[in-house]
C-alpha positions as CSV (number, residue, x, y, z in Angstrom):
1,M,187.5,-51.1,156.1
2,E,186.6,-54.8,155.4
3,I,183.0,-56.6,157.4
4,R,183.4,-60.2,158.3
5,V,180.4,-62.1,159.2
6,G,181.0,-65.0,161.4
7,T,181.8,-65.8,165.2
8,Q,183.8,-64.5,167.7
9,L,186.2,-67.4,167.2
10,D,186.5,-66.0,163.1
11,L,188.1,-63.0,165.2
12,V,190.0,-65.2,167.6
13,K,191.7,-67.2,164.2
14,K,192.2,-63.6,162.6
15,V,193.9,-62.0,165.5
16,V,196.2,-65.0,166.2
17,E,197.1,-64.8,162.7
18,K,198.3,-61.4,162.0
19,I,200.1,-61.2,165.5
20,S,201.5,-64.4,165.3
21,S,203.3,-63.4,161.8
22,V,204.7,-60.4,163.1
23,L,206.0,-62.3,166.3
24,M,207.7,-64.8,163.7
25,Q,209.4,-62.5,162.8
26,N,211.0,-61.8,165.9
27,I,209.4,-57.9,166.4
28,P,207.7,-57.0,168.8
29,V,204.0,-56.5,169.4
30,A,201.8,-54.1,171.6
31,L,198.2,-54.9,171.9
32,F,195.4,-52.7,172.7
33,V,192.5,-54.4,174.6
34,S,188.8,-53.0,175.4
35,G,187.8,-55.6,177.8
36,G,183.5,-54.9,178.4
37,S,182.4,-57.4,175.5
38,S,185.0,-58.5,173.6
39,L,186.6,-59.6,177.1
40,I,186.2,-63.5,176.1
41,A,187.5,-63.1,172.7
42,E,190.3,-61.6,173.8
43,E,191.5,-64.1,176.6
44,E,191.3,-66.9,174.6
45,I,193.8,-64.9,171.4
46,I,196.6,-63.9,174.5
47,N,196.3,-67.9,175.7
48,R,196.8,-68.8,171.8
49,L,199.6,-66.2,171.5
50,S,201.2,-66.8,174.9
51,K,201.6,-70.2,173.7
52,M,203.5,-69.3,170.5
53,R,207.3,-68.7,169.8
54,N,208.2,-65.5,171.3
55,A,205.8,-65.3,172.9
56,D,208.1,-62.9,175.7
57,K,207.6,-60.2,172.0
58,L,203.8,-59.6,173.1
59,H,202.9,-56.3,175.2
60,V,199.1,-56.2,176.3
61,L,197.7,-52.9,177.3
62,P,194.6,-51.1,177.7
63,V,192.4,-49.0,175.2
64,D,190.5,-47.5,178.3
65,E,190.3,-48.5,181.8
66,R,187.7,-47.6,184.7
67,F,189.5,-46.2,187.1
68,G,189.8,-47.0,190.7
69,E,192.2,-50.0,192.9
70,P,194.4,-52.7,191.0
71,G,192.0,-55.6,190.1
72,H,188.7,-53.8,191.7
73,K,185.5,-55.6,190.2
74,D,185.2,-53.0,187.1
75,A,189.0,-53.3,185.7
76,N,188.8,-54.1,182.3
77,L,192.5,-55.6,182.5
78,A,191.8,-57.6,185.4
79,Q,191.0,-60.8,184.5
80,L,193.7,-60.8,182.0
81,V,195.9,-59.8,184.8
82,K,194.5,-62.9,187.4
83,N,195.1,-65.2,184.7
84,N,199.1,-64.6,184.5
85,Y,200.0,-65.8,181.1
86,E,203.1,-66.8,181.2
87,N,205.9,-64.6,178.9
88,I,203.4,-62.2,177.6
89,H,203.9,-59.1,179.3
90,I,200.2,-57.5,180.4
91,H,200.8,-53.8,181.7
92,D,197.7,-53.1,183.8
93,I,198.0,-49.3,184.7
94,L,196.1,-49.4,187.9
95,N,198.4,-49.6,190.9
96,N,197.2,-47.3,193.4
97,S,198.7,-44.1,192.0
98,S,196.3,-40.4,191.8
99,F,193.5,-40.4,188.8
100,E,195.8,-37.8,187.4
101,K,199.4,-39.6,187.5
102,T,197.8,-42.6,186.0
103,V,196.6,-41.1,183.2
104,T,200.7,-39.6,182.7
105,N,201.8,-43.2,183.4
106,F,199.3,-44.3,180.9
107,T,200.1,-41.7,178.0
108,K,204.5,-42.3,178.6
109,L,203.3,-46.2,178.2
110,F,201.4,-45.4,174.7
111,N,204.4,-43.1,173.8
112,E,206.7,-46.1,174.2
113,Y,204.8,-48.8,172.7
114,S,203.1,-47.6,169.7
115,K,206.2,-46.8,168.0
116,A,208.8,-48.6,166.0
117,P,210.5,-51.0,167.1
118,F,206.6,-52.2,168.2
119,K,204.0,-52.9,165.7
120,T,200.5,-52.2,167.1
121,F,197.4,-53.6,166.9
122,A,194.1,-53.1,168.8
123,I,190.8,-54.7,169.6
124,L,187.8,-52.6,169.6
125,G,184.1,-52.4,170.7
126,I,181.2,-50.0,169.4
127,G,178.7,-49.0,171.9
128,M,175.5,-48.5,171.0
129,D,175.5,-44.5,170.9
130,G,178.4,-45.2,168.5
131,H,181.4,-45.0,170.7
132,V,184.9,-46.8,170.3
133,G,187.0,-47.6,173.6
134,G,186.1,-44.8,176.1
135,N,186.1,-42.5,173.6
136,I,182.3,-41.9,174.3
137,P,180.0,-38.8,171.9
138,G,180.5,-35.8,173.5
139,S,183.5,-36.2,175.5
140,P,187.1,-35.1,176.4
141,A,188.6,-38.2,174.4
142,V,186.7,-37.1,171.2
143,I,188.5,-33.6,170.6
144,S,191.4,-34.3,172.6
145,K,194.7,-34.1,170.6
146,E,196.4,-35.9,173.7
147,M,197.3,-39.5,173.1
148,V,195.4,-40.4,176.5
149,V,193.1,-38.4,178.5
150,G,190.8,-38.6,182.2
151,F,187.2,-38.2,182.4
152,Q,184.2,-38.7,184.5
153,D,181.5,-40.0,182.6
154,Q,178.3,-41.2,184.2
155,I,179.6,-44.0,186.0
156,F,183.2,-44.4,186.1
157,R,186.4,-42.4,186.4
158,R,187.6,-43.0,182.5
159,I,191.0,-43.1,181.5
160,T,190.9,-43.4,178.1
161,L,193.0,-43.6,174.4
162,T,191.9,-40.6,172.3
163,L,190.6,-40.8,168.7
164,S,194.1,-39.1,168.1
165,A,195.8,-42.1,169.6
166,L,193.9,-44.9,167.9
167,T,194.6,-43.1,164.5
168,K,198.8,-44.3,165.1
169,I,197.5,-47.8,165.7
170,E,198.3,-49.5,162.7
171,T,196.0,-52.2,163.0
172,I,192.5,-52.4,164.6
173,F,189.7,-55.5,164.9
174,V,186.5,-54.7,165.8
175,S,184.3,-56.7,167.8
176,V,180.5,-56.3,167.4
177,F,178.3,-59.2,168.2
178,G,174.8,-59.7,169.5
179,V,171.7,-58.6,167.8
180,N,171.1,-55.6,169.3
181,K,174.3,-54.0,167.9
182,M,172.6,-54.2,164.2
183,N,171.5,-50.9,164.3
184,I,174.8,-49.3,165.1
185,L,176.5,-51.3,162.4
186,Q,174.5,-50.5,159.9
187,R,175.0,-47.1,161.0
188,L,178.5,-47.2,160.9
189,V,178.6,-49.1,157.3
190,D,176.3,-46.7,155.9
191,K,178.8,-44.3,156.6
192,P,175.6,-41.9,158.2
193,T,176.3,-38.2,158.6
194,E,176.0,-38.0,162.5
195,N,179.8,-37.6,162.9
196,L,180.0,-40.4,165.6
197,P,183.4,-41.4,167.2
198,M,183.1,-44.6,165.2
199,D,183.3,-43.1,162.2
200,I,187.1,-42.7,162.8
201,L,187.3,-46.3,161.5
202,H,186.4,-45.6,158.2
203,K,189.7,-43.3,157.8
204,H,191.9,-45.8,159.2
205,K,194.1,-48.2,157.0
206,E,193.6,-51.4,157.8
207,V,190.6,-52.3,159.8
208,Y,188.6,-55.8,160.5
209,V,185.1,-55.6,162.1
210,F,183.9,-59.0,163.2
211,T,180.0,-59.4,163.6
212,D,177.0,-62.4,163.7
213,N,174.9,-59.5,161.7
214,N,173.9,-60.2,158.3
215,L,174.1,-56.4,157.1
216,K,171.4,-55.1,154.2
217,Q,174.0,-53.9,152.3
218,E,177.8,-53.5,152.7
219,K,179.6,-50.2,151.7
220,E,182.9,-49.1,151.3
């Protein structure tokens, strides 16, 4: 896990650099995005990639989604879908299907796009409770061996890639900006023993964490 102190623009540049190098080799890419606090950077990333050669080989899918009607105001992919990027394929999993059917359909999508010939990338955030994606502490997503689960959190019915699914993604970028994220980021770097969902990042082979927080120490 590599910690990089900088700005969201640094995150944008790194993601674009890594993905464009794959697209230039004519290799298809699946990019799983989180929405939420990462959305501004994700929009810029996708906008830049949409103008590159072989952009039609880029498929964008959610890491997790809040169930509801297509394009509802809290949907993670709603803004990306509205932008209607040329060439790039945006896979909105909300299509007026039932909750159970949407979970099934998203599982099929993940199984299709998370294996060769696709190279896989994800952009994640970290919550102040140590969650990544929709993997909230104590939720079914944390313990399930399935690739996708659906469950009710305190506010939304959520459909999310599990920790098991995240281990199959080859390269992960993590966006942790804002002074309110300082403490949880420090706990991640210090490898605490709470066994929080974010700890899976230590086990992954290629993780880049971008932050504007200067940490007390950095350990690997």
